[in-house]
N, C-alpha and C positions, 0 to 999 in steps of 0.2 A: 750473342748479346744473352748478358747478365740474366740467370734465371726468377733472381725480385722484377727483370725490366719486361721480364718474357708475362712473367704472374701478372705482374698491375698493366697492363694492355689488355693482358683479356678481359684484367677486372672494369677498366676504366669503358672497357669496350657494349660491358655487358648494358640493355637496354633501359634496366632498373635507373643506374647511374645517367644513363646522356637522357634523357630526358626527363632527371630533372637539373644535370646541372650543361647541358653541352648549351649553354645560351653565352654568345660573344663574351671575352674576357672583359672582366667589370670587378678585380679583383679591392677595391675601392673602398675603405675606411676600415680597412680591415688591423683597427687599433682590439678590436675585443681580442684575437687573436695575436695581434705582433704585439700589444700593449703599451701602442700610444696613444699619448690623453691631448686630448685637444690643442690649438692654439690659446690665450691671453686671446681675448676679444676688446681691438677698440673702437674699430669702426659702426656706422651706424646700421646696414644691409648685415644681416641674416643670410641672405640666398643673393644667389644672380641669379638671371639669365639672357643670355645671349643670342638674340636673335638675329642669326650671320647670312647678307642675305650673298652665298655666293658665289659672283660670275663677275661682280663690280660694277655697281649699280653707276650711274649715268649722273655724276655730281649734279651739270648742269641743267637737269629736267627732270631734278628731286629737291634735293634742298638748299641747293645755293645758283638759282639759276641768273640770267645774263641776261636783262631785257632791254638790254641800251648796247649791247653786244654788234655784230653783225648779224644779218642772218645764218649763213656759215658757223659760225659759232652759239649761236642761241639757240637757232635749230623751230623747231615744230610748235610749241607750247608757251600757253599764257603763265603769266602770275596771279596767284591769289594772296588775299590777305588773309594773317591770323591772327593768332588769337594774343601773339603779342606787338605790341605797338608797333610801326614801321618796318615790320617784319616778313619777305613774300618769298613764297614758297610754291611748287610745283602746281597747277593746276589739276592734278593728280589724285593729289591728298588731300582729299577737303574733311576727311577727317582728323587726320590728327593735324588739318591745319586751326580747328577748336580747340586743342588741347596742346599747341606750343607754349604758351604759358606755364607747363605743364614741367618743359623739359627743361636741357641745355644740349644744346649747337654746337659743333664743331665743326667748322669749313672749309679747316688747317690740316685736316690730320695730313700725312706724307712719308715716303720713303721711296727706293727706289728700285723696285722690281716690279717688273710687269707679267712677272710668268702665276697664273691662278695655282698651281700645286704648292706653291715656292711662297707667293708670296702671304698666303693661307698660314705659313707661322709666324710673320710680324703681328699681325693678328689673334690668334687662337693664342701664342708662346708667348709672346711679347719680347722678341730678339728675331734678328737679322739672321739667317740659316749663317751655321758656320759654314760646307759648302754650298753649292750648287745642287752638287751626286752625292750627297750622302744618308744614309738610306731612312728610313725611316726611324725605326728602331734608335739613331742617334742627333732625335730631333734631341728641343730643348723641353722642356716638361712643359704639359697646354695649362692653364689656369686649373683644370680640375681634376689635372695628377696631382698638383701643387698641395692643392689641400685637402684631398688624398692623402697626403702623405704625412701633412700634418695632421690626421685622425682629425679631423672635418665629418666624423661617421655619425649618426641620427637612427640608432634603430636596422634595418633589414634592408632596406634601402641603399644603393652605396652612396655616394655625397658627390658624384660624377657623372652623366648621363648624357652623353649626344644623340639626340633622336634625326635619326638619318633617315626619314620614309622617304620610300622607293613606289614612285604613284605608277607606274612603265614596268609591263617583263620587259620591255624593250630600253626603257631608262640607261639611260650609260650611264656609270654612277660614278664619277668622277672624282664624287667629296670622297671616297673611299681610299681615294692615293693622293687627299692635299695634308701638305703636314704640317708639325702643333697641334696636331685634332686627338693626341693622343698622351703618352706618359716618356716616351722617348730614351732617355739613357737614365733616367729611372730603374724600370726594367715592367716587364706587363703587368705585375702584381698591381698596377697602378694605375693601368686603364683607364676611361672611362666605361661603362657601360655604354657597347652600342646599339641602337632600334633602330631594323632598318622598316619593318611593321607600319602601313599604313592608318592613321588613325580616323580619316576619315569615311574609312570602307565598315560596310555592316558588319564583318566578319571577323573585325579588330582585335586582334591578343598577341599577348607580349609573351611569346619560351612558352609555358606548360603552368603559369602563375595561377592557373583557374582550374581547380583540384576536377581532375576528370574523375565519371563513377568510378573505378577500381582503384582507385587511388584513395583510401585514407589517412585521416595524421600517427593511430598509429604506426600503417604499412612507412606514410612517411619517417617518425622517426626510425624504425628497425632503419632508410634507407642509412640515414644520418652515422644510428651505426656502424655501417658497412663503412663508410667515410671515414670514423672515428678510427680505424682499425688499422687504414693507411700510416696510420707516426708513426710501427714499427720498421717504416723504410724512409722514415724521414730522410736522414739526414743521404739517401738517393737522390729523393726532389732534389736536396738545396744544388745539386747540379748541375740539374735543368729549369731557368726560370722561369720559361716556357707552363714547363710538367708542373710547379709550382703552385702557378699562377691559376692553372686551369681546379686542381687542385683546392683552392682554396673558394675561388668559383664556385665548383662544386657546393662547398659550403655555404654560401649565400645565397644558390639556390633551393637549399631544402628551406633557408628561413623565408624565403620570399613564398615558395610551394603552403606552408604551414602558421604564413604572418597575415591573416585575414583586412587586418591595416595596406601594408605594401602590396596585395593583389589587387583592395581596392583602387588605392590612385591612378592605375591605367582603365579600369572600365571606366568609361565615360557618358555608358548606361547612367549612371548619379547626378548627373548636369543637368538643369531643367534645359527645358527646347531651348526656352527664350534664349540662355545662356550659349546654348552651341551654333544657336543661329546669329548674336553677334559676332561672335569672333568669324566667324563664315563655315558651310559645309562644306568648303574646300580644301587640302589638306595642307598648307599653310597655316592654315583658320586651328585646326581641330587637333593642328600639330602645337601651337601653343598654346591653349586649351591645354595639353599633356603634358606641357612644360609649367605653367600654373599647376594644376592638380600635384601634384610631382616637388614642386616646390613648398606646396602645402604642410606634404606629406612630408618633410625635411631633408628632402635631397636639397643639397649647398650651392650648386653648381646643375643650369642645366644650358647646355647650346642645343637650338633647334637649327637646323642647316636648310634652306630653300630646299624644298623635293623639284629633282628633274619629270619636272611632263612624259619626259618621251619623245619631245617633239627631235628630231636631228636633223630634216632639210632646213629647217631657220636654226634663233640664236636658240643655246638654251641654259637655263637656269636665269644670269643675269646680266650674261655675257651676250650684248646685242651688239654681236657684230654688222649684223642686217634685221632689219624689219625695229630699229630701234626704238622709230616712235607707234610705230603699231604695239610693240609688247608692250613696253611700259602703259601705254595706255589704255591696253585690255587685261596681260594675263599676269601685270608683276603689278604696276602700283596701287591698283584698287586691294587684290588678295592682301597687298601688304601693311594697304592703310588701314584696313578697315579692322586685323589679328592687331595691328600696332597697338592701337587705338581699342580697341576691346580689352585687352591686356591691361591698362591702365586703368579701366574704369571699372574693370572686374576688382584688381587688387585694389584700388582703392571703397570698394563696398564690400568689401571684404578686411579692407583693417592692412593692407598687408605692402602696401605703398608706397610707405616711411623706410622698412625692413627690408624693399628688397633691391634691389637692384637691380637694369635692364639697359642693357647693349644692345644697337642697331646697328648693329654696318657690314658694307663686303670688306671687299680683300686690300682691292682696289678701287678706284672712278673710271670712269670713258678719257677720250682724247676729246680738250676744247674743242674742234674743230669738224663738222660730220662728213666722212669718208675719211677720214684719215691717218694712216696708216704706222707704225710705227718698230723700229727696232726692235725685235724684241717681242713684237705682238701678234698678230693673226691676221690681221689684215681687217680691214673696216666694208661693206661695196655702199654703194651711194649714199644711202640712208641707216648705214648703221654710225659705230665709230669703234676704236680698239679698244686696247688693255691701254691703262694712265694710271702710273701709282703718283706721280709729282703733287698732285692735290684731288682731298677729297671728302668728303662729309659723313661723321659717324653722332649719333644723338645719344643723350647719357639722359635715364631717365630714376624716378625713385629713391632707392635709398640712402642717401646722405650729398645727395644731388640738387646742387640751388637750382630755381626753380623760373624758367623763361629766364631765359642766357643765351647769346652768342658769345660764343669763341672761336678765335683768327679771323680770316675772312678770305677768301681768294682773289687773283684778278680780275681785270675786267673781258679775261674771256676764258677764266674760268681755267688756267693752267697749271698755275701756282702759289704759291700762299705766298699772302703780300702785309698778313702780320696774326702772331703769335700760331707759329706752325707748332706740329703737336706730331711728336712722336708716335711709334705704336708702343716703342715701351713707356713711351710718359701717357698714355692709354693702360698699358699696365700697373702702372704704380699707382695709378690714380684706385683702378680697378682692388690689389690690392690693397689698400689704401681705407679702402669703404667696409671691405670683410672683414679688415682688423688686424692688419697686417704690419702696419707699420709702417712708417718715414722710408727702411729699407732693411726690408724683410730678405732673411735670405732661404735657403734649401740644403740638406743633409746629401749626397750623389753615395755614389750605391758604393764606394770607400771609404766613406764615412768625413771630408770634406767640405767643407762650408761652401756653400756658391754666393753669389748675390743675385738673387731672384728678374731684378732687374736694372739694367744700364740708365732705366729715362726715370725720372723727377713728377713727382704727386702734383698734377695739378691744381693746387691748393683754391685758386676762383672759381673753380666750377661747384665747389663743397660746400655745403650746408652751414 
């Protein structure tokens, strides 16, 4: 090991640096350090919240019911009327039914992947994977990483944050292995900040954003000076992208520690009790509230991943291979319905709705027939539905999106698109357009090549 490397390793292992800088990689918005300037903005949305229902919600039991299909396809649930005349949705989304005239419902999303860990790449990066066995570092960049590289940074908070709360120590954390959530081939310096803390817990705290009693701003400043002393070995750091990202993250951590506004964004105790109750005191509800606080504090893109509640002997997340109707009725739809509707109301109350894009989606849907198993899926019990990518539903709302619209349809079995199929690439193009990147945005890769951001088309029929 070279002498400079031994010295650096010793320095970075010091407790003083670790306490301030040992956060997950989030070297986003490094425009202050790297001279990036924000992209020209033309869209209506200033920020985006992605509510990601990892596991694949059953389209026919939520947003796209088929009351006239045979029992084995229709399932157990009834349908309810909505604020959109003539449109009905599943009975366990009553709060969103009252607000459906405020959103655009896409019932014809489609792709060909039935693997959770790879299908996420379609929805979080807008692309098919180059190959099924590619490592995460070869992924196409996620929405947040793209905004980061383009300089969508506002103050000390990173421009993209992944909220991945862990509800139980025993919860299998599949989402962390999902493709499309990071910077991929852009390099780790552009990866979203990842937060696994559970905001529904009374001791919720993210990293060391709250200054400890023995840590004053003078000492924080001295630690930042220590980091600055690493400039003499910058040429060596350039050889190692991960180490370079960690160094940039430490600089960001110092800013977070010393910036009251940044720390306040993670302090849910500042919210009125009525607001917290409106979102729901469960993990998902408080995580969605945390997302709203981050957007309000200037974070352009926040992705909320559905939490795993630690259940392992039955379905986990929205992956309802068994107990499909029990779980949708009890632990899934009511919580999602409460949080989504609360977010819409809250953003409206704060005058933020028309400038905040909301995307509610999973990475796939579920099989048309109850108990049906498919090749490449994981099977289905007598009361479950297997993986299904051929058709599923996504909901868009807020910044730049037309209200009270249903785009596309599925066939009578909710098996395939019947009209206006929408690819994840089209969804990505629409998201980027709403955020102001135009019709044909590009990104510069690590070797300076200009690469198209999407292979899809903007869904102009969805735009206000």
